Structure formats: structure tokens, C-alpha cells
C-alpha positions as semicolon CSV with decimal commas, in nm:
position;residue;x (nm);y (nm);z (nm)
1;M;-0,393;-1,880;0,974
2;S;-0,513;-1,818;1,327
3;A;-0,867;-1,706;1,392
4;A;-0,928;-1,345;1,494
5;P;-0,933;-1,278;1,869
6;A;-1,250;-1,387;2,045
7;T;-1,249;-1,094;2,288
8;A;-1,455;-0,882;2,050
9;A;-1,766;-1,084;2,138
10;A;-1,775;-0,943;2,489
11;V;-1,736;-0,575;2,414
12;G;-2,017;-0,327;2,438
13;G;-1,919;-0,090;2,160
14;L;-1,651;0,074;1,953
15;A;-1,492;0,251;2,248
16;D;-1,442;-0,090;2,409
17;L;-1,285;-0,223;2,090
18;V;-1,036;0,063;2,080
19;A;-0,949;-0,005;2,446
20;I;-0,900;-0,375;2,370
21;L;-0,644;-0,285;2,103
22;T;-0,433;-0,132;2,378
23;T;-0,453;-0,424;2,619
24;E;-0,419;-0,695;2,353
25;A;-0,203;-0,516;2,097
26;E;0,084;-0,763;2,107
27;T;-0,135;-1,071;2,067
28;L;-0,348;-0,917;1,794
29;G;-0,042;-0,791;1,606
30;A;0,115;-1,137;1,617
31;R;-0,203;-1,296;1,479
32;M;-0,234;-1,045;1,198
33;H;0,132;-1,086;1,108
34;A;0,095;-1,466;1,107
35;A;-0,187;-1,426;0,854
36;V;0,038;-1,212;0,634
37;R;0,309;-1,476;0,648
38;E;0,069;-1,758;0,556
39;L;-0,072;-1,567;0,259
40;Y;0,267;-1,447;0,136
41;P;0,384;-1,749;-0,073
42;I;0,059;-1,779;-0,274
43;C;0,080;-1,675;-0,640
44;R;-0,214;-1,438;-0,674
45;S;-0,328;-1,256;-0,984
46;I;-0,641;-1,078;-1,107
47;T;-0,800;-1,420;-1,169
48;G;-0,722;-1,780;-1,085
49;E;-0,690;-2,033;-0,808
50;G;-0,426;-1,837;-0,614
51;L;-0,677;-1,556;-0,571
52;R;-0,949;-1,798;-0,459
53;R;-0,717;-1,976;-0,219
54;S;-0,622;-1,642;-0,060
55;L;-0,986;-1,543;-0,015
56;R;-1,068;-1,882;0,136
57;L;-0,788;-1,831;0,389
58;L;-0,939;-1,493;0,480
59;Q;-1,259;-1,678;0,568
60;R;-1,081;-1,787;0,887
61;L;-1,075;-1,421;0,990
62;A;-1,414;-1,303;0,863
63;P;-1,725;-1,443;0,687
64;V;-1,599;-1,364;0,335
65;E;-1,842;-1,471;0,061
66;L;-1,685;-1,549;-0,278
67;H;-1,842;-1,432;-0,604
68;E;-1,750;-1,540;-0,958
69;V;-1,790;-1,325;-1,271
70;P;-1,746;-1,514;-1,600
71;T;-1,472;-1,438;-1,851
72;G;-1,600;-1,210;-2,124
73;T;-1,844;-1,018;-1,902
74;R;-1,864;-0,656;-2,014
75;V;-1,804;-0,418;-1,722
76;F;-1,835;-0,061;-1,844
77;D;-1,543;-0,005;-2,086
78;W;-1,366;-0,324;-1,974
79;V;-1,411;-0,697;-2,023
80;V;-1,339;-0,964;-1,761
81;P;-1,024;-1,132;-1,895
82;P;-0,948;-1,504;-1,940
83;E;-0,855;-1,687;-1,623
84;W;-0,481;-1,738;-1,576
85;T;-0,339;-2,061;-1,439
86;L;0,030;-2,101;-1,357
87;R;0,163;-2,453;-1,317
88;Q;0,535;-2,399;-1,362
89;A;0,781;-2,133;-1,481
90;R;1,153;-2,195;-1,495
91;L;1,453;-2,044;-1,677
92;V;1,767;-2,261;-1,710
93;A;2,109;-2,125;-1,812
94;P;2,332;-2,295;-2,076
95;D;2,532;-2,465;-1,799
96;G;2,219;-2,616;-1,642
97;R;2,184;-2,365;-1,358
98;V;1,826;-2,269;-1,271
99;V;1,822;-1,892;-1,311
100;A;1,458;-1,831;-1,222
101;D;1,194;-2,057;-1,074
102;A;0,840;-1,950;-0,984
103;D;0,823;-2,233;-0,730
104;R;1,107;-2,065;-0,542
105;L;0,977;-1,707;-0,579
106;N;0,659;-1,641;-0,769
107;L;0,772;-1,290;-0,861
108;H;1,021;-1,458;-1,100
109;V;0,750;-1,509;-1,362
110;L;0,590;-1,218;-1,548
111;N;0,239;-1,227;-1,403
112;Y;-0,016;-1,338;-1,666
113;S;0,257;-1,478;-1,893
114;V;0,129;-1,673;-2,191
115;P;0,270;-2,028;-2,224
116;F;0,608;-2,070;-2,390
117;R;0,855;-2,353;-2,422
118;G;1,182;-2,353;-2,613
119;R;1,551;-2,268;-2,628
120;V;1,627;-1,899;-2,670
121;P;1,961;-1,718;-2,721
122;L;2,050;-1,457;-2,459
123;A;2,011;-1,163;-2,700
124;E;1,652;-1,263;-2,773
125;L;1,584;-1,355;-2,411
126;Q;1,679;-1,006;-2,294
127;D;1,356;-0,870;-2,450
128;H;1,164;-1,089;-2,204
129;L;1,363;-1,011;-1,888
130;H;1,281;-0,746;-1,628
131;S;1,512;-0,609;-1,359
132;L;1,582;-0,296;-1,154
133;P;1,921;-0,136;-1,224
134;E;1,860;0,112;-0,941
135;Q;1,794;-0,176;-0,695
136;P;2,027;-0,445;-0,826
137;T;1,965;-0,706;-0,554
138;R;1,583;-0,709;-0,571
139;V;1,346;-0,892;-0,805
140;P;1,072;-0,664;-0,948
141;Y;0,702;-0,744;-0,975
142;R;0,578;-0,702;-1,333
143;T;0,255;-0,796;-1,510
144;S;0,114;-0,829;-1,860
145;Y;-0,257;-0,856;-1,793
146;Y;-0,395;-0,712;-2,114
147;K;-0,116;-0,773;-2,364
148;E;-0,004;-1,125;-2,450
149;D;0,361;-1,172;-2,355
150;W;0,588;-1,400;-2,158
151;G;0,885;-1,321;-1,940
152;F;1,087;-1,350;-1,622
153;C;1,187;-1,107;-1,348
154;L;1,541;-1,122;-1,205
155;S;1,764;-0,920;-0,982
156;H;1,979;-0,689;-1,194
157;E;2,293;-0,843;-1,047
158;Q;2,178;-1,183;-1,168
159;R;2,072;-1,054;-1,507
160;S;2,403;-0,874;-1,563
161;A;2,596;-1,195;-1,495
162;L;2,408;-1,412;-1,746
163;P;2,652;-1,579;-1,986
164;P;2,584;-1,597;-2,361
165;G;2,429;-1,911;-2,503
166;L;2,096;-2,088;-2,535
167;Y;1,854;-2,073;-2,240
168;E;1,583;-2,326;-2,176
169;V;1,250;-2,154;-2,118
170;L;0,955;-2,334;-1,963
171;I;0,641;-2,135;-1,887
172;D;0,354;-2,374;-1,830
173;T;0,045;-2,155;-1,808
174;T;-0,303;-2,133;-1,956
175;L;-0,528;-1,841;-2,038
176;A;-0,875;-1,986;-2,078
177;P;-1,243;-1,911;-2,013
178;G;-1,308;-1,906;-1,640
179;S;-1,403;-1,628;-1,401
180;L;-1,289;-1,336;-1,192
181;T;-1,329;-1,394;-0,819
182;Y;-1,391;-1,133;-0,551
183;G;-1,476;-1,156;-0,183
184;E;-1,738;-0,964;0,012
185;V;-1,854;-0,923;0,371
186;V;-2,175;-0,731;0,445
187;L;-2,261;-0,642;0,805
188;R;-2,614;-0,506;0,825
189;G;-2,676;-0,206;1,048
190;E;-2,970;0,011;1,149
191;S;-2,943;0,208;0,826
192;E;-2,924;0,104;0,462
193;Q;-2,651;0,363;0,415
194;E;-2,314;0,194;0,385
195;V;-1,954;0,236;0,486
196;L;-1,721;0,071;0,232
197;F;-1,377;-0,077;0,296
198;S;-1,204;-0,203;-0,017
199;A;-0,877;-0,399;-0,032
200;H;-0,706;-0,523;-0,349
201;C;-0,602;-0,887;-0,335
202;C;-0,429;-0,966;-0,665
203;H;-0,055;-0,929;-0,602
204;P;0,175;-1,229;-0,548
205;S;0,420;-1,221;-0,257
206;L;0,391;-0,851;-0,175
207;A;0,334;-0,824;0,197
208;N;0,274;-0,455;0,265
209;D;0,130;-0,342;-0,067
210;N;-0,118;-0,627;-0,082
211;L;-0,149;-0,849;0,223
212;S;-0,147;-0,591;0,503
213;G;-0,464;-0,433;0,363
214;M;-0,638;-0,767;0,314
215;V;-0,561;-0,884;0,668
216;L;-0,651;-0,552;0,831
217;A;-0,983;-0,534;0,646
218;A;-1,072;-0,894;0,736
219;T;-0,981;-0,836;1,103
220;L;-1,186;-0,516;1,107
221;A;-1,484;-0,704;0,961
222;H;-1,457;-0,963;1,239
223;L;-1,440;-0,702;1,514
224;L;-1,733;-0,500;1,378
225;G;-1,940;-0,813;1,339
226;E;-1,968;-0,834;1,719
227;T;-2,057;-0,466;1,768
228;P;-2,390;-0,278;1,739
229;R;-2,385;-0,077;1,417
230;R;-2,562;0,234;1,298
231;Y;-2,441;0,192;0,938
232;T;-2,425;-0,114;0,716
233;Y;-2,062;-0,211;0,648
234;R;-1,942;-0,359;0,321
235;F;-1,594;-0,509;0,286
236;L;-1,469;-0,583;-0,066
237;F;-1,165;-0,796;-0,145
238;V;-1,119;-0,736;-0,516
239;P;-0,850;-0,772;-0,782
240;G;-0,700;-0,426;-0,839
241;T;-0,872;-0,204;-1,097
242;I;-1,071;-0,471;-1,284
243;G;-1,222;-0,602;-0,959
244;A;-1,352;-0,264;-0,839
245;I;-1,479;-0,186;-1,188
246;T;-1,656;-0,523;-1,201
247;W;-1,825;-0,472;-0,864
248;L;-1,938;-0,121;-0,955
249;A;-2,070;-0,233;-1,294
250;R;-2,276;-0,508;-1,131
251;H;-2,399;-0,296;-0,839
252;E;-2,442;0,050;-0,989
253;E;-2,757;0,139;-0,797
254;Q;-2,642;-0,029;-0,478
255;A;-2,323;0,178;-0,488
256;R;-2,533;0,491;-0,441
257;R;-2,592;0,386;-0,080
258;I;-2,221;0,421;0,002
259;A;-2,206;0,719;0,238
260;H;-1,840;0,681;0,339
261;G;-1,553;0,466;0,223
262;L;-1,182;0,389;0,251
263;V;-0,942;0,194;0,033
264;V;-0,715;-0,015;0,258
265;A;-0,355;-0,080;0,149
266;C;0,006;-0,039;0,268
267;V;-0,091;-0,036;0,635
268;G;0,189;-0,247;0,786
269;D;0,517;-0,063;0,727
270;A;0,690;0,166;0,975
271;G;0,604;0,491;0,794
272;R;0,366;0,759;0,917
273;L;-0,003;0,741;0,831
274;T;-0,101;0,918;0,511
275;Y;-0,452;1,008;0,400
276;K;-0,556;1,074;0,043
277;R;-0,883;1,264;0,032
278;S;-1,183;1,160;-0,173
279;R;-1,262;1,345;-0,496
280;R;-1,510;1,556;-0,298
281;G;-1,231;1,678;-0,072
282;Q;-1,442;1,771;0,231
283;A;-1,676;1,475;0,260
284;E;-1,753;1,353;0,611
285;I;-1,508;1,064;0,568
286;D;-1,234;1,314;0,476
287;R;-1,303;1,521;0,784
288;A;-1,332;1,216;1,010
289;V;-0,996;1,072;0,903
290;V;-0,815;1,405;0,923
291;H;-0,959;1,466;1,269
292;V;-0,850;1,124;1,394
293;L;-0,499;1,178;1,260
294;A;-0,477;1,533;1,394
295;T;-0,568;1,422;1,748
296;S;-0,361;1,102;1,743
297;G;-0,042;1,266;1,867
298;E;0,150;1,091;1,587
299;P;0,305;1,235;1,266
300;Y;0,076;1,216;0,964
301;E;0,022;1,360;0,618
302;V;-0,291;1,455;0,423
303;R;-0,297;1,474;0,044
304;D;-0,556;1,593;-0,202
305;F;-0,728;1,356;-0,440
306;S;-0,554;1,246;-0,759
307;P;-0,703;1,015;-1,027
308;Y;-0,399;0,789;-0,996
309;G;-0,338;0,527;-0,732
310;Y;-0,546;0,242;-0,592
311;D;-0,915;0,171;-0,642
312;E;-1,028;0,501;-0,491
313;R;-0,994;0,630;-0,848
314;Q;-1,271;0,389;-0,957
315;Y;-1,506;0,470;-0,669
316;C;-1,438;0,843;-0,717
317;S;-1,481;0,838;-1,097
318;P;-1,724;1,110;-1,208
319;G;-2,004;0,865;-1,288
320;F;-2,010;0,764;-0,919
321;D;-1,822;1,036;-0,725
322;L;-1,845;0,831;-0,408
323;P;-1,692;0,972;-0,087
324;V;-1,406;0,722;-0,078
325;G;-1,055;0,813;0,037
326;S;-0,746;0,602;0,104
327;L;-0,573;0,562;0,440
328;T;-0,226;0,409;0,417
329;R;0,106;0,431;0,591
330;T;0,383;0,502;0,335
331;P;0,196;0,552;0,005
332;F;0,243;0,320;-0,290
333;G;0,566;0,371;-0,485
334;E;0,725;0,576;-0,206
335;Y;0,907;0,304;-0,016
336;P;1,201;0,133;-0,188
337;E;1,063;-0,218;-0,142
338;Y;0,740;-0,137;-0,330
339;H;0,662;-0,392;-0,605
340;T;0,986;-0,582;-0,540
341;S;1,100;-0,892;-0,355
342;G;1,190;-0,655;-0,069
343;D;0,820;-0,622;0,017
344;D;0,830;-0,938;0,225
345;P;0,677;-1,014;0,569
346;G;0,979;-0,859;0,739
347;L;0,873;-0,518;0,608
348;V;0,537;-0,549;0,784
349;K;0,552;-0,472;1,157
350;P;0,293;-0,626;1,393
351;D;0,270;-0,308;1,603
352;R;0,212;-0,096;1,292
353;L;-0,067;-0,326;1,179
354;V;-0,237;-0,278;1,513
355;D;-0,178;0,097;1,508
356;S;-0,338;0,119;1,164
357;L;-0,630;-0,094;1,281
358;R;-0,675;0,137;1,580
359;R;-0,698;0,443;1,356
360;Y;-0,952;0,271;1,131
361;L;-1,165;0,190;1,435
362;E;-1,137;0,549;1,558
363;V;-1,259;0,671;1,217
364;I;-1,555;0,434;1,244
365;E;-1,618;0,564;1,595
366;V;-1,650;0,915;1,448
367;L;-1,883;0,804;1,168
368;E;-2,101;0,601;1,403
369;G;-2,122;0,870;1,669
370;N;-2,140;1,185;1,457
371;Q;-2,485;1,297;1,563
372;T;-2,637;1,641;1,588
373;Y;-2,790;1,771;1,910
374;L;-3,006;2,055;2,034
375;N;-2,925;2,228;2,364
376;L;-3,246;2,214;2,571
377;S;-3,122;2,488;2,808
378;P;-2,975;2,736;2,559
379;H;-3,018;3,059;2,756
380;C;-2,680;3,100;2,918
381;E;-2,481;2,815;3,064
382;P;-2,686;2,554;3,253
383;Q;-2,582;2,470;3,607
384;L;-2,382;2,151;3,564
385;G;-2,275;2,122;3,928
386;R;-2,618;2,033;4,064
387;R;-2,645;1,768;3,795
388;G;-2,317;1,613;3,905
389;L;-2,135;1,713;3,587
390;Y;-1,901;1,983;3,716
391;G;-1,624;2,004;3,974
392;T;-1,731;2,110;4,322
393;V;-1,433;2,340;4,390
394;G;-1,461;2,682;4,226
395;G;-1,189;2,929;4,135
396;Q;-0,966;2,683;3,952
397;S;-0,763;2,830;3,667
398;H;-0,875;2,577;3,410
399;A;-1,137;2,312;3,357
400;V;-1,052;1,948;3,310
401;A;-1,087;1,805;2,959
402;S;-1,423;1,641;3,026
403;Q;-1,570;1,968;3,153
404;M;-1,433;2,163;2,857
405;A;-1,585;1,904;2,626
406;M;-1,926;1,954;2,787
407;L;-1,899;2,329;2,754
408;W;-1,811;2,302;2,386
409;V;-2,095;2,058;2,321
410;L;-2,348;2,281;2,496
411;N;-2,229;2,589;2,313
412;L;-2,243;2,440;1,965
413;S;-2,546;2,213;2,003
414;D;-2,783;2,441;1,818
415;G;-2,926;2,178;1,585
416;A;-2,690;2,284;1,309
417;H;-2,354;2,154;1,430
418;S;-2,262;1,785;1,445
419;L;-2,033;1,637;1,709
420;L;-1,757;1,626;1,449
421;D;-1,805;2,001;1,403
422;V;-1,765;2,040;1,778
423;A;-1,456;1,820;1,795
424;E;-1,290;2,008;1,509
425;R;-1,369;2,346;1,661
426;A;-1,257;2,240;2,010
427;R;-0,954;2,053;1,875
428;M;-1,037;1,769;2,107
429;P;-1,056;1,393;2,038
430;F;-1,397;1,293;1,908
431;A;-1,434;1,025;2,176
432;E;-1,411;1,294;2,447
433;I;-1,678;1,503;2,276
434;R;-1,901;1,199;2,230
435;R;-1,874;1,107;2,599
436;A;-1,966;1,463;2,695
437;A;-2,273;1,455;2,470
438;S;-2,385;1,125;2,621
439;A;-2,350;1,263;2,973
440;L;-2,547;1,576;2,886
441;E;-2,817;1,378;2,709
442;A;-2,852;1,154;3,016
443;V;-2,949;1,456;3,231
444;E;-3,185;1,588;2,961
445;L;-2,977;1,888;2,863
446;L;-2,947;1,766;2,502
447;R;-3,180;1,609;2,249
448;E;-3,061;1,439;1,932
449;V;-3,198;1,584;1,609
450;P;-3,172;1,437;1,259
451;A;-2,897;1,593;1,052
452;P;-2,940;1,635;0,675
453;G;-2,799;1,330;0,496
454;S;-2,725;1,139;0,817
455;A;-2,805;0,773;0,872
456;R;-3,097;0,691;1,096
457;R;-3,290;0,375;1,171
458;G;-3,454;0,237;0,858
459;E;-3,351;0,534;0,644
460;G;-3,203;0,470;0,302
461;R;-3,017;0,712;0,084
């Protein structure tokens, strides 16, 4: 796995990072895609060495710290399960043909299968086989985390052609006391308030559903690590469901400092970007993402919160009600390759990875720059020309974008409207509004004022 690009070290801020994504998009996309390909063959699960190995590979991209939580630990209504180890899983037909082999494709084994060894007639074996009649050439991904069972996953074409007779089953696994592993990166900022990015990391050989989110989040952590930060940023790489629940159970008070958050998944396919709002619906993160998408010039979709999906449903559970949404491309379950052998590295497009990364950075740019200002010359419009901020030729039919941005900022900077409010009202990109505010502040026409609930130096939540 190649290291993340070193160019981030030289940039002066988020705007520079966004610009770098344009000039270095091809190189960065290739590196991210190479990471997806390297991670793809590893048999991950909610516990075990495959999960640890994947997180250790991510350490080449970002300073991921690994944490272990022992089997049997009570985490709210759940218990950390036994650790699963897969050594071998193979199904052999009566004629000696190898029908399924986890060494060839790890989706072939039912994830979390208990050990089993013996000869089984086809009629009995059918109760332990999984296939997709509606997608007969693809192998499905199936699990049995919390119910002891064993099994294999096959293409339906292969399953339908199985001859009668005795099949040799070998599933060499253990379920034993161990631990659940999760990864974490914390980038301290001026404020104790946090922005959370959470990626699930427990699926074997699923490139878009699992690996695209892991790689994007790790790359984002690397880039932000070289940039001045207003907020503290926390990146979690957790097994789906049980991992988020475990982190929340062990950090209940710390979680209260999360001011904004996104669950990162399915960010590498060719579909349009889709945003699922937080439970709150109109939190600042919801508005920031929708604004970035609305001014991107690309097709997008926004959906309301639902308590079904990825780990946003844990962060948004009523006991926490954190402002955490989910920004994906095609949502889970809505592309035909989802949870099948079709979700391979070919489904993930390098340019789409970079495009998703760009949008995430633009959202961060909004969060970091969403300040509130007071117009220090509020009685009528100040004379911008003598301050070098307005065109010198009068009588033109329209103002350029930068001048319109300044006029909007001046008009709405009454101490009650944030820059995001201005950008939404003006229907202009946030970066343009932020540049206008900086220019006006430089000539002492604006003064920043604290906004209720905003992050400031040394301020906690």
C-alpha cells in the first residue's frame, strides 16, 4: 500500500487542499485505488486477525491507533462476541471437484461459521448453502455473527448444478475468547469540540461497501493532519454495529463533544452522491453537506434520516442524538453488486474516490470556516472602491461573483447570521463567501463574533 501523497505538508489550508485535488487527482486516485486492491483479498470480520491486519495496513496512510476490547465486555445491550479465526474452509463434491474454497474467494465461507468437518448428503447440505437466484453468477456475502451455524456461499448457477451424493465439508475455524479491535485517529484542534468520521471495516472482499470508506477516511486523516484545525477530528475504523456500539459505550461522555459527524461508506462507485441527514435533520452538518452538494454542479440526492443503515443509526440513537449523517455515492443495497462478489475493485473508480474526497474536504471547509460576523459600517453600503474591493468602472449591468459575495456578506453580517447562512441565502459556494468575509475583515469592515454553540479556541462543549 503506497503512502498518502506528501504534497499536503506544504499547503496553507483547506482551500489549498481542495486545489491540490484538482492538480493531483489522477495520482491520488491511483494511490487510493491501489490501497483498495491491497486490502481486498483479506478476510475481515467483526473480530480477528484479518481485521487487525487491515487496520495495520491503514497505518501506512494515517496514524491509526489500534484498541482491543476483550470478549465478554458488556456494551449497553450487547456483549463483545468471541473472536473468530478462519484457517481453512473448503467444500468438495462427490467427484473430488472443489466447489468452494475460502482461499480462492473468502466470500465462499459463511462469515463467523463454527467449525465443522464431515461428509454430508446434498439434501442436508442445501440447508447450509446460500446463493442469489436473482443474480445467478455472483457469490453472496452472508454472516452468522450471533447465531452458531456453518455454511458456504455459492453462485446460484453453481449451486443448481450440484450433483447428488456425499460432500466433504471442511470448515477449520475457532470461536474463542479474544478481543474486538478498532482503529482510531485523533487530530487535536483549537477546540475540544469534535468532528467525527466513522468507517466500518469488517467486511471481507467488498471493495465499495467496505474498503472505499476505509481508504477515503484514512486519506482524509492524513491530509488534515498537515492542516491548521479549528475543531478536533476523530476518525473511527470500527466493525459495523458492534464496533460503534462498543466505542460509544466506552466513551459515553466523550461522545458529547461530537459537534458534527459523517459515516463514510460506498464512496467509490460511479453513482451520484447521496446524503442521509442526521436524526436532527437540520443540524449544521446537514446544512453544510447539502450546501456543498447543491453548489457542486453535479447530480445529487438528499434523504431524511431512517433508523436503518450504517452506524449513523448508533450515533443518532436517542440516548446520544449526535449530529451524524452519512455521505455516500450509491446507497447500500441499491447497486446490484452490493454484498456480492461483484463488489470487487473494478467497481471502485479512482476518479470517483477523489471526487468523494473533494466533497468531504469541502464540507470540512464549511465547518471550519462557518463563523459569524458583525458589519462595522452597517448604515448603508460602505464604499468598497476606495478600499480596493470594487471594480473601478461604473454602470455595468452586473457585479462579478466576488463583488456579489461581498455585498451579501455585508448585508447579512448582523451578528446573527453565520457565513453558511449567507451562502445558503446567496446560493453561492461557501468558499466564495468565506473569501469575501476575509477580504472585508482585512479592511476592518467586519469583526468576528462568537456564535452560540460554535467552536472557539479552548472552548469545550
